[in-house]
C-alpha positions in Angstrom: -14.2 12.8 -2.9 -15.9 9.3 -3.2 -12.7 7.3 -3.2 -12.7 4.5 -0.7 -9.0 5.0 0.2 -9.4 8.8 0.4 -12.3 8.2 3.0 -10.0 5.9 4.9 -7.2 8.4 4.9 -9.4 11.2 6.1 -11.0 9.1 8.7 -14.6 9.0 7.3 -14.0 5.3 7.1 -12.4 3.4 10.0 -9.3 1.4 9.6 -6.5 -0.2 11.7 -3.7 2.2 11.3 -0.2 0.7 11.0 1.9 3.8 10.1 1.2 7.4 9.0 3.1 10.5 8.2 2.5 13.7 6.2 2.6 11.8 2.8 1.2 8.4 3.3 -1.1 6.4 5.5 -0.9 2.7 6.0 -3.4 0.3 7.3 -4.3 -3.4 7.7 -5.9 -5.0 4.7 -9.4 -6.3 5.5 -9.1 -9.2 3.3 -5.5 -10.1 4.0 -3.5 -12.5 1.7 -0.8 -13.2 4.2 -0.5 -12.9 7.9 0.8 -9.4 7.4 -0.9 -7.5 4.8 -0.8 -3.8 4.9 -1.8 -1.2 2.3 0.3 1.9 2.0 -1.4 4.7 0.2 -0.3 8.4 -0.4 -2.6 10.9 1.2 -2.8 12.7 -2.1 -5.3 10.9 -4.6 -3.5 9.4 -7.6 -5.6 6.9 -9.3 -2.8 4.4 -10.4 0.8 4.3 -11.6 -0.7 5.1 -14.9 -1.1 8.7 -13.6 2.3 9.1 -12.3 4.6 11.8 -13.7 8.4 12.6 -13.1 7.1 14.9 -10.2 6.0 11.9 -8.4 9.5 10.3 -7.9 10.0 11.6 -4.4 6.6 10.4 -3.3 7.2 6.9 -4.8 10.5 6.8 -3.1 8.8 7.9 0.3 6.3 5.1 -0.2 9.2 2.6 -0.7 11.0 3.7 2.4 7.7 3.6 4.4 7.2 -0.1 3.2 10.7 -0.9 4.4 10.0 0.8 7.9 6.7 -0.9 8.3 8.3 -4.3 7.3 11.0 -3.8 10.0 8.3 -2.7 12.6 6.2 -5.9 11.7 9.4 -8.0 12.2 9.5 -9.3 8.7 13.1 -10.2 9.0 12.8 -13.3 6.8 11.5 -11.3 3.8 8.4 -9.8 2.4 6.8 -8.6 -0.8 5.8 -5.2 -2.0 3.3 -5.2 -4.9 1.6 -2.3 -6.9 -1.4 -3.5 -8.9 -2.1 -1.2 -11.9 -5.3 -1.1 -13.8 -7.9 -3.8 -14.4 -5.6 -6.4 -16.0 -3.1 -5.7 -13.2 -5.7 -6.7 -10.6 -6.2 -3.1 -9.2 -9.6 -3.0 -7.5 -9.5 0.5 -5.8 -8.7 3.3 -8.1 -6.2 5.1 -5.6 -2.5 4.2 -5.9 -1.4 1.8 -3.1 1.4 -0.7 -2.2 0.6 -4.0 -0.7 3.1 -5.1 1.9 2.8 -8.9 2.4 4.9 -11.2 4.8 5.2 -13.6 7.3 4.6 -16.6 5.0 6.4 -18.1 2.0 5.4 -16.1 -1.0 6.3 -18.4 -3.9 6.7 -17.4 -7.5 4.8 -16.9 -9.7 2.2 -15.4 -7.4 -1.3 -16.9 -7.8 
């Protein structure tokens, strides 16, 4: 598969691993928007939230729990943000579903 994140998950492209298990792989973003910026991707290729079905609810729950565990591991006790960009208008730049975990700075609202 030619997907950038699939190549990172399978080790073809090197990354700084933060967390991994049988369903997901998390790594440091190479263009961080916060002192902690981790991308959490499912090992299975899913293009975006637009492709999710009811059968993916356990996977999505797993990704949320992984984000919580990584936040604790990273010491984000003062809070953090989890973002899923979807489609071009949503700012998605890699067509593989992924969560951004951002922390260790004040993340005001609205984001910009």
